[in-house]
C-alpha positions as CSV (number, residue, x, y, z in Angstrom):
1,M,-167.6,-107.9,-108.1
2,N,-167.1,-111.3,-109.5
3,Y,-168.2,-113.0,-112.7
4,E,-171.2,-114.7,-111.2
5,E,-172.5,-111.3,-109.9
6,L,-172.0,-109.8,-113.4
7,Q,-173.9,-112.7,-115.0
8,K,-176.8,-112.4,-112.6
9,A,-177.0,-108.6,-113.3
10,L,-177.1,-109.3,-117.0
11,E,-179.9,-111.8,-116.5
12,V,-181.9,-109.2,-114.5
13,L,-181.5,-106.7,-117.3
14,D,-182.2,-109.4,-119.9
15,I,-178.9,-108.8,-121.8
16,V,-177.7,-111.7,-123.8
17,T,-175.2,-110.2,-126.2
18,R,-173.0,-107.2,-126.7
19,I,-174.5,-103.9,-125.7
20,T,-173.3,-100.3,-125.7
21,Q,-173.6,-98.0,-122.7
22,S,-176.4,-96.0,-124.4
23,E,-178.3,-99.3,-125.1
24,L,-177.7,-100.3,-121.5
25,K,-179.2,-97.1,-120.3
26,E,-182.2,-97.4,-122.6
27,R,-182.8,-101.0,-121.3
28,Y,-182.6,-99.8,-117.7
29,L,-185.0,-96.9,-118.3
30,E,-187.4,-99.3,-120.1
31,L,-187.4,-101.8,-117.2
32,S,-187.6,-99.0,-114.6
33,R,-190.7,-97.6,-116.1
34,I,-192.4,-101.0,-116.0
35,Y,-191.4,-102.0,-112.5
36,H,-191.4,-98.7,-110.7
37,P,-193.5,-99.0,-107.5
38,D,-195.8,-96.2,-108.7
39,M,-196.7,-98.0,-111.9
40,P,-199.7,-100.4,-112.2
41,E,-197.4,-103.4,-112.8
42,G,-194.8,-102.0,-110.3
43,N,-192.8,-104.2,-108.0
44,E,-190.5,-102.6,-105.5
45,K,-188.3,-105.7,-105.1
46,K,-187.8,-106.1,-108.8
47,F,-187.2,-102.3,-109.2
48,K,-184.4,-102.5,-106.6
49,E,-183.0,-105.5,-108.3
50,I,-182.9,-103.7,-111.6
51,N,-181.2,-100.6,-110.1
52,E,-178.5,-102.8,-108.5
53,A,-178.0,-104.7,-111.7
54,Y,-177.7,-101.5,-113.7
55,K,-175.2,-100.0,-111.3
56,L,-173.0,-103.2,-111.4
57,V,-173.0,-103.5,-115.2
58,D,-172.5,-99.7,-115.7
59,E,-169.6,-99.8,-113.3
60,Y,-168.0,-102.7,-115.2
61,M,-168.4,-100.9,-118.5
62,Q,-167.0,-97.6,-117.1
63,N,-163.9,-99.4,-115.7
64,Y,-163.2,-101.6,-118.7
65,R,-159.7,-101.1,-120.1
66,F,-159.3,-100.7,-123.8
67,S,-156.2,-101.4,-125.8
68,F,-155.7,-99.0,-128.6
69,D,-153.4,-101.1,-130.7
70,E,-154.1,-101.6,-134.4
71,D,-154.9,-105.3,-134.3
72,E,-157.5,-104.9,-131.6
73,F,-159.1,-102.0,-133.5
74,Y,-159.5,-104.1,-136.6
75,T,-160.7,-107.1,-134.6
76,Q,-163.4,-104.9,-133.1
77,N,-164.2,-103.0,-136.4
78,P,-163.4,-105.5,-139.2
79,F,-165.2,-103.4,-141.9
80,S,-163.3,-100.2,-141.2
81,R,-160.4,-101.2,-143.4
82,K,-160.0,-99.4,-146.7
83,S,-162.0,-101.0,-149.4
84,K,-159.0,-102.5,-151.1
85,D,-158.2,-104.3,-147.8
86,W,-161.8,-105.4,-147.2
87,F,-161.1,-109.1,-148.1
88,Y,-158.2,-109.2,-145.6
89,N,-160.4,-110.7,-142.9
90,F,-162.0,-113.4,-145.0
């Protein structure tokens, strides 16, 4: 997988910002229901494209490496500091 393939998959799934794995799955299921070949608006080509895009993005998210150091934690979760440290980020 390269970055262009990932960007194309995100476009197919209409993802423009951060997303959790559960949100990704919800989006995939929503689009699958619309474009499934057995549905009135179904489109087999679009359905296959959605499946491939979901697999690619899901694989990327599954294999993402996380750093568990304190600085990254607070960067990802700025409001999780104790209330007395709340203004630390501002």
